[in-house]
PDB file of N, CA, C and O in Angstrom:
ATOM      1  N   MET A   1       2.327  45.022 249.222  1.00  0.00           N
ATOM      2  CA  MET A   1       1.545  45.719 248.210  1.00  0.00           C
ATOM      3  C   MET A   1       0.362  44.855 247.818  1.00  0.00           C
ATOM      4  O   MET A   1       0.490  43.640 247.669  1.00  0.00           O
ATOM      5  N   ILE A   2      -0.790  45.490 247.652  1.00  0.00           N
ATOM      6  CA  ILE A   2      -2.007  44.767 247.282  1.00  0.00           C
ATOM      7  C   ILE A   2      -1.980  44.475 245.777  1.00  0.00           C
ATOM      8  O   ILE A   2      -1.646  45.342 244.969  1.00  0.00           O
ATOM      9  N   GLY A   3      -2.330  43.266 245.426  1.00  0.00           N
ATOM     10  CA  GLY A   3      -2.240  42.828 244.037  1.00  0.00           C
ATOM     11  C   GLY A   3      -3.554  42.954 243.270  1.00  0.00           C
ATOM     12  O   GLY A   3      -4.595  43.316 243.818  1.00  0.00           O
ATOM     13  N   PHE A   4      -3.460  42.647 242.006  1.00  0.00           N
ATOM     14  CA  PHE A   4      -4.570  42.711 241.060  1.00  0.00           C
ATOM     15  C   PHE A   4      -5.817  42.000 241.594  1.00  0.00           C
ATOM     16  O   PHE A   4      -6.898  42.584 241.663  1.00  0.00           O
ATOM     17  N   PHE A   5      -5.646  40.738 241.966  1.00  0.00           N
ATOM     18  CA  PHE A   5      -6.783  39.929 242.419  1.00  0.00           C
ATOM     19  C   PHE A   5      -7.303  40.401 243.784  1.00  0.00           C
ATOM     20  O   PHE A   5      -8.505  40.351 244.045  1.00  0.00           O
ATOM     21  N   ASP A   6      -6.389  40.859 244.649  1.00  0.00           N
ATOM     22  CA  ASP A   6      -6.799  41.364 245.969  1.00  0.00           C
ATOM     23  C   ASP A   6      -7.651  42.614 245.843  1.00  0.00           C
ATOM     24  O   ASP A   6      -8.618  42.788 246.584  1.00  0.00           O
ATOM     25  N   ILE A   7      -7.296  43.486 244.908  1.00  0.00           N
ATOM     26  CA  ILE A   7      -8.064  44.716 244.697  1.00  0.00           C
ATOM     27  C   ILE A   7      -9.493  44.372 244.278  1.00  0.00           C
ATOM     28  O   ILE A   7     -10.463  44.926 244.795  1.00  0.00           O
ATOM     29  N   ILE A   8      -9.594  43.452 243.337  1.00  0.00           N
ATOM     30  CA  ILE A   8     -10.923  43.064 242.844  1.00  0.00           C
ATOM     31  C   ILE A   8     -11.743  42.375 243.926  1.00  0.00           C
ATOM     32  O   ILE A   8     -12.936  42.636 244.081  1.00  0.00           O
ATOM     33  N   GLN A   9     -11.094  41.504 244.662  1.00  0.00           N
ATOM     34  CA  GLN A   9     -11.798  40.798 245.734  1.00  0.00           C
ATOM     35  C   GLN A   9     -12.272  41.769 246.824  1.00  0.00           C
ATOM     36  O   GLN A   9     -13.403  41.667 247.300  1.00  0.00           O
ATOM     37  N   ALA A  10     -11.415  42.698 247.210  1.00  0.00           N
ATOM     38  CA  ALA A  10     -11.775  43.673 248.237  1.00  0.00           C
ATOM     39  C   ALA A  10     -12.915  44.567 247.761  1.00  0.00           C
ATOM     40  O   ALA A  10     -13.833  44.872 248.523  1.00  0.00           O
ATOM     41  N   TYR A  11     -12.852  44.982 246.508  1.00  0.00           N
ATOM     42  CA  TYR A  11     -13.911  45.839 245.963  1.00  0.00           C
ATOM     43  C   TYR A  11     -15.232  45.070 245.917  1.00  0.00           C
ATOM     44  O   TYR A  11     -16.269  45.594 246.323  1.00  0.00           O
ATOM     45  N   PHE A  12     -15.196  43.854 245.434  1.00  0.00           N
ATOM     46  CA  PHE A  12     -16.387  43.011 245.351  1.00  0.00           C
ATOM     47  C   PHE A  12     -17.018  42.860 246.729  1.00  0.00           C
ATOM     48  O   PHE A  12     -18.231  43.001 246.887  1.00  0.00           O
ATOM     49  N   THR A  13     -16.182  42.572 247.725  1.00  0.00           N
ATOM     50  CA  THR A  13     -16.661  42.386 249.100  1.00  0.00           C
ATOM     51  C   THR A  13     -17.281  43.674 249.637  1.00  0.00           C
ATOM     52  O   THR A  13     -18.349  43.642 250.249  1.00  0.00           O
ATOM     53  N   LYS A  14     -16.622  44.793 249.413  1.00  0.00           N
ATOM     54  CA  LYS A  14     -17.140  46.072 249.912  1.00  0.00           C
ATOM     55  C   LYS A  14     -18.462  46.426 249.243  1.00  0.00           C
ATOM     56  O   LYS A  14     -19.397  46.882 249.902  1.00  0.00           O
ATOM     57  N   LEU A  15     -18.535  46.215 247.942  1.00  0.00           N
ATOM     58  CA  LEU A  15     -19.733  46.584 247.200  1.00  0.00           C
ATOM     59  C   LEU A  15     -20.930  45.712 247.546  1.00  0.00           C
ATOM     60  O   LEU A  15     -22.040  46.225 247.691  1.00  0.00           O
ATOM     61  N   THR A  16     -20.732  44.421 247.681  1.00  0.00           N
ATOM     62  CA  THR A  16     -21.843  43.495 247.902  1.00  0.00           C
ATOM     63  C   THR A  16     -22.082  43.207 249.364  1.00  0.00           C
ATOM     64  O   THR A  16     -23.155  42.725 249.727  1.00  0.00           O
ATOM     65  N   GLY A  17     -21.102  43.492 250.225  1.00  0.00           N
ATOM     66  CA  GLY A  17     -21.241  43.171 251.633  1.00  0.00           C
ATOM     67  C   GLY A  17     -21.027  41.701 251.933  1.00  0.00           C
ATOM     68  O   GLY A  17     -21.314  41.234 253.035  1.00  0.00           O
ATOM     69  N   ARG A  18     -20.524  40.978 250.954  1.00  0.00           N
ATOM     70  CA  ARG A  18     -20.283  39.546 251.117  1.00  0.00           C
ATOM     71  C   ARG A  18     -18.860  39.221 250.721  1.00  0.00           C
ATOM     72  O   ARG A  18     -18.372  39.655 249.678  1.00  0.00           O
ATOM     73  N   PHE A  19     -18.200  38.447 251.574  1.00  0.00           N
ATOM     74  CA  PHE A  19     -16.857  37.995 251.238  1.00  0.00           C
ATOM     75  C   PHE A  19     -16.980  36.942 250.147  1.00  0.00           C
ATOM     76  O   PHE A  19     -17.907  36.132 250.153  1.00  0.00           O
ATOM     77  N   VAL A  20     -16.060  36.961 249.233  1.00  0.00           N
ATOM     78  CA  VAL A  20     -16.107  36.004 248.125  1.00  0.00           C
ATOM     79  C   VAL A  20     -14.734  35.374 247.934  1.00  0.00           C
ATOM     80  O   VAL A  20     -13.705  36.045 248.006  1.00  0.00           O
ATOM     81  N   MET A  21     -14.747  34.099 247.696  1.00  0.00           N
ATOM     82  CA  MET A  21     -13.563  33.387 247.234  1.00  0.00           C
ATOM     83  C   MET A  21     -13.838  33.064 245.775  1.00  0.00           C
ATOM     84  O   MET A  21     -14.767  32.319 245.462  1.00  0.00           O
ATOM     85  N   PHE A  22     -13.037  33.619 244.889  1.00  0.00           N
ATOM     86  CA  PHE A  22     -13.287  33.387 243.465  1.00  0.00           C
ATOM     87  C   PHE A  22     -13.125  31.918 243.120  1.00  0.00           C
ATOM     88  O   PHE A  22     -12.210  31.248 243.597  1.00  0.00           O
ATOM     89  N   SER A  23     -14.030  31.430 242.283  1.00  0.00           N
ATOM     90  CA  SER A  23     -13.963  30.052 241.817  1.00  0.00           C
ATOM     91  C   SER A  23     -12.839  29.920 240.792  1.00  0.00           C
ATOM     92  O   SER A  23     -12.276  30.916 240.338  1.00  0.00           O
ATOM     93  N   GLY A  24     -12.529  28.701 240.443  1.00  0.00           N
ATOM     94  CA  GLY A  24     -11.525  28.477 239.401  1.00  0.00           C
ATOM     95  C   GLY A  24     -11.934  29.121 238.087  1.00  0.00           C
ATOM     96  O   GLY A  24     -11.095  29.657 237.362  1.00  0.00           O
ATOM     97  N   ARG A  25     -13.213  29.069 237.785  1.00  0.00           N
ATOM     98  CA  ARG A  25     -13.739  29.683 236.556  1.00  0.00           C
ATOM     99  C   ARG A  25     -13.590  31.199 236.611  1.00  0.00           C
ATOM    100  O   ARG A  25     -13.202  31.824 235.624  1.00  0.00           O
ATOM    101  N   ASP A  26     -13.900  31.791 237.769  1.00  0.00           N
ATOM    102  CA  ASP A  26     -13.729  33.229 237.955  1.00  0.00           C
ATOM    103  C   ASP A  26     -12.264  33.627 237.787  1.00  0.00           C
ATOM    104  O   ASP A  26     -11.949  34.608 237.112  1.00  0.00           O
ATOM    105  N   MET A  27     -11.379  32.858 238.405  1.00  0.00           N
ATOM    106  CA  MET A  27      -9.945  33.169 238.318  1.00  0.00           C
ATOM    107  C   MET A  27      -9.441  33.081 236.879  1.00  0.00           C
ATOM    108  O   MET A  27      -8.617  33.889 236.452  1.00  0.00           O
ATOM    109  N   ALA A  28      -9.940  32.097 236.139  1.00  0.00           N
ATOM    110  CA  ALA A  28      -9.541  31.971 234.733  1.00  0.00           C
ATOM    111  C   ALA A  28      -9.983  33.191 233.934  1.00  0.00           C
ATOM    112  O   ALA A  28      -9.224  33.691 233.104  1.00  0.00           O
ATOM    113  N   LEU A  29     -11.207  33.679 234.174  1.00  0.00           N
ATOM    114  CA  LEU A  29     -11.686  34.870 233.487  1.00  0.00           C
ATOM    115  C   LEU A  29     -10.827  36.076 233.858  1.00  0.00           C
ATOM    116  O   LEU A  29     -10.387  36.821 232.982  1.00  0.00           O
ATOM    117  N   LEU A  30     -10.590  36.268 235.145  1.00  0.00           N
ATOM    118  CA  LEU A  30      -9.776  37.392 235.608  1.00  0.00           C
ATOM    119  C   LEU A  30      -8.364  37.345 235.028  1.00  0.00           C
ATOM    120  O   LEU A  30      -7.837  38.363 234.578  1.00  0.00           O
ATOM    121  N   GLU A  31      -7.763  36.171 235.040  1.00  0.00           N
ATOM    122  CA  GLU A  31      -6.407  36.023 234.492  1.00  0.00           C
ATOM    123  C   GLU A  31      -6.392  36.329 232.989  1.00  0.00           C
ATOM    124  O   GLU A  31      -5.469  36.972 232.489  1.00  0.00           O
ATOM    125  N   GLY A  32      -7.417  35.866 232.283  1.00  0.00           N
ATOM    126  CA  GLY A  32      -7.488  36.130 230.844  1.00  0.00           C
ATOM    127  C   GLY A  32      -7.632  37.604 230.551  1.00  0.00           C
ATOM    128  O   GLY A  32      -6.972  38.132 229.655  1.00  0.00           O
ATOM    129  N   TRP A  33      -8.500  38.280 231.308  1.00  0.00           N
ATOM    130  CA  TRP A  33      -8.665  39.709 231.098  1.00  0.00           C
ATOM    131  C   TRP A  33      -7.391  40.474 231.407  1.00  0.00           C
ATOM    132  O   TRP A  33      -7.020  41.396 230.681  1.00  0.00           O
ATOM    133  N   ARG A  34      -6.731  40.094 232.473  1.00  0.00           N
ATOM    134  CA  ARG A  34      -5.467  40.764 232.828  1.00  0.00           C
ATOM    135  C   ARG A  34      -4.419  40.551 231.750  1.00  0.00           C
ATOM    136  O   ARG A  34      -3.671  41.469 231.416  1.00  0.00           O
ATOM    137  N   ALA A  35      -4.362  39.343 231.205  1.00  0.00           N
ATOM    138  CA  ALA A  35      -3.395  39.041 230.150  1.00  0.00           C
ATOM    139  C   ALA A  35      -3.676  39.869 228.886  1.00  0.00           C
ATOM    140  O   ALA A  35      -2.762  40.170 228.118  1.00  0.00           O
ATOM    141  N   ARG A  36      -4.946  40.231 228.679  1.00  0.00           N
ATOM    142  CA  ARG A  36      -5.310  41.045 227.516  1.00  0.00           C
ATOM    143  C   ARG A  36      -5.271  42.542 227.817  1.00  0.00           C
ATOM    144  O   ARG A  36      -5.663  43.355 226.980  1.00  0.00           O
ATOM    145  N   GLY A  37      -4.803  42.905 229.004  1.00  0.00           N
ATOM    146  CA  GLY A  37      -4.597  44.319 229.324  1.00  0.00           C
ATOM    147  C   GLY A  37      -5.673  44.972 230.166  1.00  0.00           C
ATOM    148  O   GLY A  37      -5.614  46.180 230.393  1.00  0.00           O
ATOM    149  N   ALA A  38      -6.652  44.220 230.634  1.00  0.00           N
ATOM    150  CA  ALA A  38      -7.692  44.826 231.488  1.00  0.00           C
ATOM    151  C   ALA A  38      -7.071  45.209 232.821  1.00  0.00           C
ATOM    152  O   ALA A  38      -6.241  44.482 233.367  1.00  0.00           O
ATOM    153  N   THR A  39      -7.480  46.344 233.329  1.00  0.00           N
ATOM    154  CA  THR A  39      -6.985  46.801 234.621  1.00  0.00           C
ATOM    155  C   THR A  39      -7.959  46.373 235.723  1.00  0.00           C
ATOM    156  O   THR A  39      -9.116  46.049 235.451  1.00  0.00           O
ATOM    157  N   ALA A  40      -7.484  46.377 236.942  1.00  0.00           N
ATOM    158  CA  ALA A  40      -8.359  46.098 238.086  1.00  0.00           C
ATOM    159  C   ALA A  40      -9.467  47.147 238.160  1.00  0.00           C
ATOM    160  O   ALA A  40     -10.595  46.837 238.543  1.00  0.00           O
ATOM    161  N   VAL A  41      -9.145  48.387 237.794  1.00  0.00           N
ATOM    162  CA  VAL A  41     -10.152  49.462 237.802  1.00  0.00           C
ATOM    163  C   VAL A  41     -11.286  49.138 236.842  1.00  0.00           C
ATOM    164  O   VAL A  41     -12.455  49.286 237.198  1.00  0.00           O
ATOM    165  N   ALA A  42     -10.962  48.701 235.636  1.00  0.00           N
ATOM    166  CA  ALA A  42     -11.986  48.354 234.649  1.00  0.00           C
ATOM    167  C   ALA A  42     -12.867  47.210 235.145  1.00  0.00           C
ATOM    168  O   ALA A  42     -14.087  47.239 234.984  1.00  0.00           O
ATOM    169  N   ILE A  43     -12.252  46.232 235.732  1.00  0.00           N
ATOM    170  CA  ILE A  43     -13.003  45.087 236.243  1.00  0.00           C
ATOM    171  C   ILE A  43     -13.898  45.512 237.399  1.00  0.00           C
ATOM    172  O   ILE A  43     -15.050  45.086 237.474  1.00  0.00           O
ATOM    173  N   CYS A  44     -13.391  46.339 238.291  1.00  0.00           N
ATOM    174  CA  CYS A  44     -14.210  46.833 239.400  1.00  0.00           C
ATOM    175  C   CYS A  44     -15.391  47.657 238.905  1.00  0.00           C
ATOM    176  O   CYS A  44     -16.488  47.567 239.455  1.00  0.00           O
ATOM    177  N   ARG A  45     -15.173  48.454 237.876  1.00  0.00           N
ATOM    178  CA  ARG A  45     -16.280  49.239 237.312  1.00  0.00           C
ATOM    179  C   ARG A  45     -17.339  48.322 236.688  1.00  0.00           C
ATOM    180  O   ARG A  45     -18.537  48.580 236.796  1.00  0.00           O
ATOM    181  N   GLY A  46     -16.886  47.268 236.048  1.00  0.00           N
ATOM    182  CA  GLY A  46     -17.833  46.300 235.488  1.00  0.00           C
ATOM    183  C   GLY A  46     -18.635  45.619 236.576  1.00  0.00           C
ATOM    184  O   GLY A  46     -19.839  45.408 236.426  1.00  0.00           O
ATOM    185  N   ILE A  47     -17.981  45.274 237.663  1.00  0.00           N
ATOM    186  CA  ILE A  47     -18.681  44.677 238.807  1.00  0.00           C
ATOM    187  C   ILE A  47     -19.714  45.665 239.341  1.00  0.00           C
ATOM    188  O   ILE A  47     -20.863  45.302 239.590  1.00  0.00           O
ATOM    189  N   ARG A  48     -19.299  46.896 239.512  1.00  0.00           N
ATOM    190  CA  ARG A  48     -20.217  47.947 240.006  1.00  0.00           C
ATOM    191  C   ARG A  48     -21.432  48.070 239.100  1.00  0.00           C
ATOM    192  O   ARG A  48     -22.567  48.088 239.577  1.00  0.00           O
ATOM    193  N   ASP A  49     -21.198  48.156 237.798  1.00  0.00           N
ATOM    194  CA  ASP A  49     -22.315  48.301 236.855  1.00  0.00           C
ATOM    195  C   ASP A  49     -23.275  47.134 236.939  1.00  0.00           C
ATOM    196  O   ASP A  49     -24.491  47.320 236.972  1.00  0.00           O
ATOM    197  N   ALA A  50     -22.727  45.928 236.973  1.00  0.00           N
ATOM    198  CA  ALA A  50     -23.570  44.736 237.038  1.00  0.00           C
ATOM    199  C   ALA A  50     -24.397  44.708 238.299  1.00  0.00           C
ATOM    200  O   ALA A  50     -25.595  44.428 238.249  1.00  0.00           O
ATOM    201  N   VAL A  51     -23.781  44.993 239.429  1.00  0.00           N
ATOM    202  CA  VAL A  51     -24.497  44.969 240.708  1.00  0.00           C
ATOM    203  C   VAL A  51     -25.559  46.061 240.749  1.00  0.00           C
ATOM    204  O   VAL A  51     -26.672  45.823 241.219  1.00  0.00           O
ATOM    205  N   MET A  52     -25.230  47.253 240.265  1.00  0.00           N
ATOM    206  CA  MET A  52     -26.204  48.348 240.279  1.00  0.00           C
ATOM    207  C   MET A  52     -27.403  48.044 239.385  1.00  0.00           C
ATOM    208  O   MET A  52     -28.522  48.447 239.700  1.00  0.00           O
ATOM    209  N   HIS A  53     -27.188  47.350 238.291  1.00  0.00           N
ATOM    210  CA  HIS A  53     -28.299  46.986 237.415  1.00  0.00           C
ATOM    211  C   HIS A  53     -29.141  45.859 237.978  1.00  0.00           C
ATOM    212  O   HIS A  53     -30.334  45.767 237.688  1.00  0.00           O
ATOM    213  N   MET A  54     -28.533  45.004 238.779  1.00  0.00           N
ATOM    214  CA  MET A  54     -29.241  43.838 239.307  1.00  0.00           C
ATOM    215  C   MET A  54     -30.065  44.165 240.552  1.00  0.00           C
ATOM    216  O   MET A  54     -31.157  43.625 240.726  1.00  0.00           O
ATOM    217  N   VAL A  55     -29.565  45.022 241.399  1.00  0.00           N
ATOM    218  CA  VAL A  55     -30.201  45.263 242.703  1.00  0.00           C
ATOM    219  C   VAL A  55     -31.648  45.701 242.574  1.00  0.00           C
ATOM    220  O   VAL A  55     -32.491  45.180 243.304  1.00  0.00           O
ATOM    221  N   PRO A  56     -31.991  46.647 241.670  1.00  0.00           N
ATOM    222  CA  PRO A  56     -33.403  47.045 241.594  1.00  0.00           C
ATOM    223  C   PRO A  56     -34.329  45.905 241.133  1.00  0.00           C
ATOM    224  O   PRO A  56     -35.503  45.877 241.503  1.00  0.00           O
ATOM    225  N   ARG A  57     -33.817  44.986 240.343  1.00  0.00           N
ATOM    226  CA  ARG A  57     -34.652  43.926 239.784  1.00  0.00           C
ATOM    227  C   ARG A  57     -34.770  42.705 240.678  1.00  0.00           C
ATOM    228  O   ARG A  57     -35.753  41.968 240.592  1.00  0.00           O
ATOM    229  N   THR A  58     -33.804  42.485 241.518  1.00  0.00           N
ATOM    230  CA  THR A  58     -33.792  41.255 242.282  1.00  0.00           C
ATOM    231  C   THR A  58     -33.036  41.436 243.589  1.00  0.00           C
ATOM    232  O   THR A  58     -32.156  42.291 243.693  1.00  0.00           O
ATOM    233  N   ALA A  59     -33.372  40.656 244.552  1.00  0.00           N
ATOM    234  CA  ALA A  59     -32.673  40.706 245.836  1.00  0.00           C
ATOM    235  C   ALA A  59     -31.426  39.829 245.823  1.00  0.00           C
ATOM    236  O   ALA A  59     -30.650  39.832 246.779  1.00  0.00           O
ATOM    237  N   VAL A  60     -31.234  39.082 244.745  1.00  0.00           N
ATOM    238  CA  VAL A  60     -30.091  38.193 244.651  1.00  0.00           C
ATOM    239  C   VAL A  60     -28.853  39.012 244.312  1.00  0.00           C
ATOM    240  O   VAL A  60     -28.832  39.751 243.328  1.00  0.00           O
ATOM    241  N   ILE A  61     -27.826  38.872 245.137  1.00  0.00           N
ATOM    242  CA  ILE A  61     -26.582  39.576 244.903  1.00  0.00           C
ATOM    243  C   ILE A  61     -25.612  38.634 244.196  1.00  0.00           C
ATOM    244  O   ILE A  61     -25.500  37.459 244.546  1.00  0.00           O
ATOM    245  N   VAL A  62     -24.931  39.157 243.219  1.00  0.00           N
ATOM    246  CA  VAL A  62     -23.971  38.371 242.449  1.00  0.00           C
ATOM    247  C   VAL A  62     -22.912  37.801 243.369  1.00  0.00           C
ATOM    248  O   VAL A  62     -22.399  38.510 244.234  1.00  0.00           O
ATOM    249  N   ILE A  63     -22.576  36.531 243.198  1.00  0.00           N
ATOM    250  CA  ILE A  63     -21.513  35.946 243.992  1.00  0.00           C
ATOM    251  C   ILE A  63     -20.439  35.314 243.114  1.00  0.00           C
ATOM    252  O   ILE A  63     -19.503  34.703 243.627  1.00  0.00           O
ATOM    253  N   GLN A  64     -20.564  35.455 241.806  1.00  0.00           N
ATOM    254  CA  GLN A  64     -19.546  34.934 240.905  1.00  0.00           C
ATOM    255  C   GLN A  64     -19.247  35.949 239.817  1.00  0.00           C
ATOM    256  O   GLN A  64     -20.149  36.551 239.235  1.00  0.00           O
ATOM    257  N   ILE A  65     -17.966  36.121 239.559  1.00  0.00           N
ATOM    258  CA  ILE A  65     -17.537  37.013 238.486  1.00  0.00           C
ATOM    259  C   ILE A  65     -18.061  36.524 237.156  1.00  0.00           C
ATOM    260  O   ILE A  65     -18.471  37.326 236.317  1.00  0.00           O
ATOM    261  N   ASN A  66     -18.053  35.225 236.955  1.00  0.00           N
ATOM    262  CA  ASN A  66     -18.521  34.647 235.695  1.00  0.00           C
ATOM    263  C   ASN A  66     -19.940  35.096 235.355  1.00  0.00           C
ATOM    264  O   ASN A  66     -20.263  35.267 234.180  1.00  0.00           O
ATOM    265  N   ALA A  67     -20.778  35.285 236.343  1.00  0.00           N
ATOM    266  CA  ALA A  67     -22.153  35.674 236.123  1.00  0.00           C
ATOM    267  C   ALA A  67     -22.293  37.097 235.571  1.00  0.00           C
ATOM    268  O   ALA A  67     -23.318  37.429 234.974  1.00  0.00           O
ATOM    269  N   ILE A  68     -21.288  37.923 235.763  1.00  0.00           N
ATOM    270  CA  ILE A  68     -21.351  39.324 235.331  1.00  0.00           C
ATOM    271  C   ILE A  68     -20.249  39.663 234.340  1.00  0.00           C
ATOM    272  O   ILE A  68     -19.870  40.826 234.197  1.00  0.00           O
ATOM    273  N   ARG A  69     -19.743  38.664 233.668  1.00  0.00           N
ATOM    274  CA  ARG A  69     -18.572  38.866 232.799  1.00  0.00           C
ATOM    275  C   ARG A  69     -18.812  39.862 231.668  1.00  0.00           C
ATOM    276  O   ARG A  69     -17.873  40.549 231.265  1.00  0.00           O
ATOM    277  N   GLU A  70     -20.027  39.968 231.143  1.00  0.00           N
ATOM    278  CA  GLU A  70     -20.269  40.903 230.045  1.00  0.00           C
ATOM    279  C   GLU A  70     -20.144  42.361 230.492  1.00  0.00           C
ATOM    280  O   GLU A  70     -19.614  43.188 229.750  1.00  0.00           O
ATOM    281  N   ASP A  71     -20.616  42.680 231.676  1.00  0.00           N
ATOM    282  CA  ASP A  71     -20.464  44.037 232.214  1.00  0.00           C
ATOM    283  C   ASP A  71     -18.991  44.388 232.395  1.00  0.00           C
ATOM    284  O   ASP A  71     -18.571  45.514 232.128  1.00  0.00           O
ATOM    285  N   ILE A  72     -18.231  43.432 232.843  1.00  0.00           N
ATOM    286  CA  ILE A  72     -16.791  43.650 233.055  1.00  0.00           C
ATOM    287  C   ILE A  72     -16.083  43.827 231.719  1.00  0.00           C
ATOM    288  O   ILE A  72     -15.242  44.716 231.581  1.00  0.00           O
ATOM    289  N   ARG A  73     -16.404  43.006 230.745  1.00  0.00           N
ATOM    290  CA  ARG A  73     -15.789  43.141 229.413  1.00  0.00           C
ATOM    291  C   ARG A  73     -16.068  44.502 228.811  1.00  0.00           C
ATOM    292  O   ARG A  73     -15.183  45.110 228.210  1.00  0.00           O
ATOM    293  N   GLN A  74     -17.285  44.986 228.966  1.00  0.00           N
ATOM    294  CA  GLN A  74     -17.654  46.291 228.425  1.00  0.00           C
ATOM    295  C   GLN A  74     -16.817  47.405 229.056  1.00  0.00           C
ATOM    296  O   GLN A  74     -16.306  48.269 228.342  1.00  0.00           O
ATOM    297  N   GLN A  75     -16.672  47.396 230.366  1.00  0.00           N
ATOM    298  CA  GLN A  75     -15.878  48.421 231.042  1.00  0.00           C
ATOM    299  C   GLN A  75     -14.410  48.328 230.624  1.00  0.00           C
ATOM    300  O   GLN A  75     -13.753  49.354 230.441  1.00  0.00           O
ATOM    301  N   SER A  76     -13.905  47.136 230.476  1.00  0.00           N
ATOM    302  CA  SER A  76     -12.523  46.955 230.081  1.00  0.00           C
ATOM    303  C   SER A  76     -12.288  47.528 228.679  1.00  0.00           C
ATOM    304  O   SER A  76     -11.293  48.214 228.442  1.00  0.00           O
ATOM    305  N   ARG A  77     -13.200  47.246 227.765  1.00  0.00           N
ATOM    306  CA  ARG A  77     -13.091  47.769 226.391  1.00  0.00           C
ATOM    307  C   ARG A  77     -13.138  49.291 226.405  1.00  0.00           C
ATOM    308  O   ARG A  77     -12.359  49.938 225.704  1.00  0.00           O
ATOM    309  N   GLN A  78     -14.035  49.870 227.187  1.00  0.00           N
ATOM    310  CA  GLN A  78     -14.163  51.317 227.225  1.00  0.00           C
ATOM    311  C   GLN A  78     -12.882  51.992 227.735  1.00  0.00           C
ATOM    312  O   GLN A  78     -12.451  53.004 227.182  1.00  0.00           O
ATOM    313  N   LEU A  79     -12.288  51.445 228.766  1.00  0.00           N
ATOM    314  CA  LEU A  79     -11.063  52.024 229.283  1.00  0.00           C
ATOM    315  C   LEU A  79      -9.894  51.836 228.330  1.00  0.00           C
ATOM    316  O   LEU A  79      -9.029  52.707 228.240  1.00  0.00           O
ATOM    317  N   GLN A  80      -9.851  50.719 227.619  1.00  0.00           N
ATOM    318  CA  GLN A  80      -8.784  50.500 226.649  1.00  0.00           C
ATOM    319  C   GLN A  80      -8.887  51.472 225.483  1.00  0.00           C
ATOM    320  O   GLN A  80      -7.870  51.916 224.951  1.00  0.00           O
ATOM    321  N   GLU A  81     -10.125  51.807 225.080  1.00  0.00           N
ATOM    322  CA  GLU A  81     -10.321  52.766 224.004  1.00  0.00           C
ATOM    323  C   GLU A  81      -9.879  54.165 224.377  1.00  0.00           C
ATOM    324  O   GLU A  81      -9.508  54.954 223.509  1.00  0.00           O
ATOM    325  N   LEU A  82      -9.916  54.483 225.679  1.00  0.00           N
ATOM    326  CA  LEU A  82      -9.489  55.804 226.136  1.00  0.00           C
ATOM    327  C   LEU A  82      -7.984  55.953 226.155  1.00  0.00           C
ATOM    328  O   LEU A  82      -7.469  57.070 226.182  1.00  0.00           O
ATOM    329  N   ARG A  83      -7.276  54.842 226.141  1.00  0.00           N
ATOM    330  CA  ARG A  83      -5.807  54.908 226.201  1.00  0.00           C
ATOM    331  C   ARG A  83      -5.214  55.397 224.930  1.00  0.00           C
ATOM    332  O   ARG A  83      -3.993  55.509 224.821  1.00  0.00           O
TER     333      ARG A  83
END
């Protein structure tokens, strides 16, 4: 069975076209969000939102979760409010 971190990593790779190994800092953020009830879906939506907002402005593609943490937090909060 595919796990929480695998889902996020696979989504990130598919969306950006780049394989990523999460840094220790990224893993700490992901673990913290999961402990507070964030779902992999919420985190993936945050990644999507961040990447979609960045692509028109710059050719630089995000390679760290930490760099887009605010977009992910926003999606997580929105999904938690719907519960």
